[in-house]
C-alpha angles and dihedrals in degrees: 000000000000127000111229125214121199109210120204121235096254091058098044089090084072095045097054088258095303116146092198137032130189132206124194105238089196091062096049131025110250109170093149141033089254091056092046091050089050089055090047089052090066087065102030112014095169092056089056092044086058091053103040127051125228087260091058097253130126111267112249095238095051128080123195122201126195112201090336097314119116108234090215086073097041124042099313112224088352091064109130119252123203131203107278093022120150116223117197120199109204122186113209116239122207134182142120 
């Protein structure tokens, strides 16, 4: 079963305009968010560069949800991912 990523509008310039991307979890081992993002990077490396810092940490202005749970309140990039999970990348918006 594929893992589905939902890509926010600001990052779609790096995903050829695609709002979603799927990776086949049967073809690559993706037990965690970090692993799933690594698999996504084979398709859309610049999307992942916008989510993960050079040090391999989640960027402060980005939230990642796995099946509705914010990874900041679970195990971060080590949050488990199941077959058929949906991972939502959400860029924070600020203003006043």
